[in-house]
C-alpha positions in Angstrom: 0.3 0.3 -0.1 1.4 3.5 -0.7 2.0 5.6 1.6 0.0 8.9 2.6 1.4 11.9 4.6 0.8 14.9 5.8 1.4 17.5 3.3 1.5 15.1 0.3 0.0 16.7 -2.5 -1.7 15.2 -5.6 -4.5 15.5 -8.5 -7.6 13.5 -7.9 -10.0 13.1 -10.7 -13.7 14.0 -8.8 -15.8 12.7 -11.6 -16.2 9.5 -14.0 -17.1 10.6 -17.3 -17.7 14.5 -19.5 -17.8 16.3 -16.3 -14.3 15.1 -14.9 -12.2 17.6 -13.3 -9.0 16.6 -11.9 -8.1 18.6 -8.4 -5.0 19.2 -6.7 -5.1 17.9 -2.5 -3.5 18.4 0.1 -3.2 15.9 3.1 -3.5 17.9 6.4 -2.7 15.3 8.7 -1.6 11.4 8.9 -3.6 8.6 7.9 -5.3 7.3 11.2 -8.5 5.4 12.6 -9.6 1.9 11.6 -9.3 1.6 7.9 -7.1 4.6 8.4 -8.2 7.9 6.5 -6.2 11.2 6.1 -7.9 14.6 5.4 -7.8 16.3 2.7 -8.8 19.5 1.2 -9.0 20.8 -2.5 -7.1 24.0 -4.1 -9.2 25.8 -6.5 -8.8 28.7 -9.3 -9.6 31.8 -7.3 -13.2 34.0 -8.2 -14.7 36.6 -6.0 -17.0 33.4 -5.2 -14.7 31.4 -3.6 -12.9 31.2 0.1 -10.7 34.2 1.0 -9.8 32.4 4.2 -6.6 31.2 2.3 -5.0 31.9 -1.2 -2.2 30.9 -2.5 0.2 32.3 -5.6 2.5 30.6 -7.7 5.8 30.8 -5.5 4.0 28.6 -2.7 3.5 25.6 -5.0 5.0 23.8 -8.1 1.0 23.1 -9.3 -0.2 26.7 -8.5 0.2 29.0 -11.8 -2.5 31.3 -10.5 -3.7 33.2 -7.8 -6.0 29.5 -5.8 -8.4 29.5 -2.4 -8.0 26.5 -0.2 -11.9 24.9 -0.6 -12.5 24.2 2.7 -16.1 23.5 2.6 -14.6 20.3 0.7 -12.8 18.9 3.3 -12.9 15.3 3.1 -12.0 12.3 5.1 -10.8 9.5 2.3 -9.6 5.8 2.8 -5.8 5.2 2.3 -6.6 2.2 0.4 -8.6 4.0 -2.1 -5.8 6.9 -2.4 -3.7 3.8 -3.2 -5.8 1.9 -5.4 -5.8 5.0 -7.7 -2.1 5.8 -7.5 -1.6 1.8 -8.2 -3.8 2.0 -11.6 -0.8 3.8 -13.2 -3.8 6.0 -15.0 -2.5 9.9 -14.4 -6.0 10.5 -15.2 -7.0 9.3 -12.0 -4.4 10.4 -9.5 -1.3 11.9 -9.9 1.6 12.9 -7.1 2.6 16.0 -6.9 5.6 18.1 -4.6 4.7 18.4 -0.9 3.3 20.9 0.3 6.4 23.1 2.6 6.2 22.9 6.4 4.8 27.0 6.5 2.1 26.3 3.5 0.5 23.0 5.1 1.0 25.9 8.4 -0.9 28.4 7.3 -4.0 25.7 5.7 -4.2 24.3 8.8 -4.8 27.1 10.6 -7.4 28.2 7.7 -9.5 25.0 8.6 -10.3 26.6 12.2 -10.5 29.9 11.3 -12.5 29.5 7.6 -16.8 30.5 7.9 -16.4 27.2 5.3 -15.0 24.5 7.4 -17.7 21.9 9.0 -17.0 21.9 12.8 -16.8 17.9 12.8 -14.0 17.9 10.1 -12.3 21.0 12.6 -13.2 18.7 15.4 -11.6 16.0 13.8 -8.5 17.4 12.7 -7.8 18.9 16.2 -8.1 15.4 17.4 -5.5 14.0 15.2 -3.2 16.4 14.9 -3.6 16.4 18.9 -4.9 20.2 19.4 -6.6 20.7 22.4 -10.5 20.9 22.1 -11.0 24.9 21.4 -12.6 26.8 23.5 
């Protein structure tokens, strides 16, 4: 099984068929749980309608070529086994690894999880738990 850890980035296809789109995701924490899952969040081209909590520029990551926002409303817990299967398929239309996020970028994104109004409370609490952070008062 392929390894996944905090800071890993990869393109994943979100749909099958004509409407298929690939989005870059970043892993927020190391795998945990049974079965093991990672929490991950996608990047999107920034528009006036996207969440402005964390905006990224090309110097933040090699994949990014224009102003980009982090989709905190789309955080998901994803099974490591499913990600591994996608990667092992060898089909880059379904899964393609990219360089890891820097520690400073990952920290900005994690802080954004806790400050964005778009983050579901469940996922903020789950990330706190997985990172060993105290509950917010």
